[in-house]
C-alpha positions in Angstrom: 0.0 0.3 0.2 2.8 2.2 1.0 4.0 1.9 -3.0 0.7 3.0 -4.0 1.0 6.3 -1.9 3.8 6.9 -3.3 3.3 6.3 -7.1 -0.3 8.6 -6.2 1.9 11.4 -4.7 4.2 11.3 -7.7 1.6 11.8 -9.8 -0.3 13.9 -8.9 2.6 16.1 -7.8 3.8 15.8 -11.3 1.0 16.2 -13.2 0.2 19.5 -11.4 3.4 21.1 -11.8 3.7 20.2 -15.5 0.2 22.6 -15.5 1.9 25.1 -14.2 -0.6 25.3 -10.9 -0.1 25.8 -7.4 -2.1 23.7 -4.8 -4.5 25.5 -4.2 -5.8 25.5 -8.1 -6.8 21.6 -7.6 -7.7 22.0 -3.7 -10.4 24.7 -4.4 -11.7 23.1 -7.6 -12.1 19.9 -6.6 -13.6 20.9 -2.5 -10.7 19.7 -1.0 -8.7 22.4 2.0 -5.3 22.9 0.5 -3.7 20.6 3.5 -5.3 17.6 2.0 -3.3 18.1 -1.3 0.1 18.4 0.5 -0.8 15.3 2.0 -1.9 13.5 -1.2 1.3 14.8 -2.6 3.4 13.8 0.5 2.1 10.4 0.5 0.8 11.1 3.4 -3.1 11.4 2.1 -5.8 8.6 1.8 -7.9 10.1 -0.7 -11.5 8.8 -0.8 -12.5 7.8 -4.7 -14.7 10.6 -5.3 -11.6 12.8 -4.3 -8.9 10.8 -6.1 -11.5 10.8 -9.6 -12.4 14.7 -9.5 -8.6 15.6 -8.7 -7.5 13.4 -11.6 -10.0 14.9 -14.2 -9.3 18.4 -13.3 -5.5 17.3 -14.0 -6.3 15.8 -16.9 -4.5 12.6 -16.2 -4.5 9.0 -17.4 -5.7 6.8 -14.4 -2.7 4.6 -15.8 -0.3 7.1 -14.1 -1.4 6.5 -10.7 -2.5 2.7 -11.1 0.0 1.4 -13.8 3.0 3.3 -13.7 5.1 0.7 -15.0 3.3 0.8 -17.6 4.7 4.7 -18.8 3.4 5.7 -22.1 6.5 5.9 -24.3 4.4 9.1 -26.2 3.2 11.2 -23.3 2.6 14.6 -25.4 0.1 12.4 -27.0 -1.6 10.9 -24.0 -2.1 15.0 -22.8 -3.0 15.6 -26.5 -5.7 13.1 -26.3 -6.6 14.2 -22.7 -6.9 18.0 -23.7 -9.3 16.6 -26.8 -11.4 14.4 -24.5 -12.6 17.5 -22.9 -13.4 19.0 -26.1 -17.3 19.6 -27.1 -18.8 17.4 -29.9 -19.2 20.9 -31.9 -15.9 21.7 -30.7 -14.3 18.9 -32.2 -16.2 19.1 -35.3 -14.4 22.3 -35.3 -10.9 21.2 -34.9 -10.7 18.4 -36.5 -9.7 20.1 -40.0 -7.2 22.4 -38.5 -5.9 19.3 -36.2 -5.9 17.7 -40.1 -4.3 20.7 -41.8 -1.5 20.6 -39.3 -0.5 17.6 -39.7 -0.3 17.7 -43.3 1.9 20.4 -43.0 4.2 19.2 -40.6 4.6 15.7 -42.4 5.6 17.3 -45.5 
């Protein structure tokens, strides 16, 4: 169990710092105290599943980062892009699709 807490702490801290946000932002967004996020990131917290789900969703993390750290994605930027796009509405995706296709075409030439 201690290894799980370390994986959880490392994954959440890394996702948060990659986003360039303070500990207060996810705490406020999911209705937790700043102290709760500090405890989780230090490996001393034991968040309820609902809170963990809300944190992971807010930080746009893959749950695999926490539960399967040994299977770390070899393409982390593709994973981040996928997580960003998963947040889009159907209308936004429809509008983005031609732009993405165009950019890929330019990049592949």
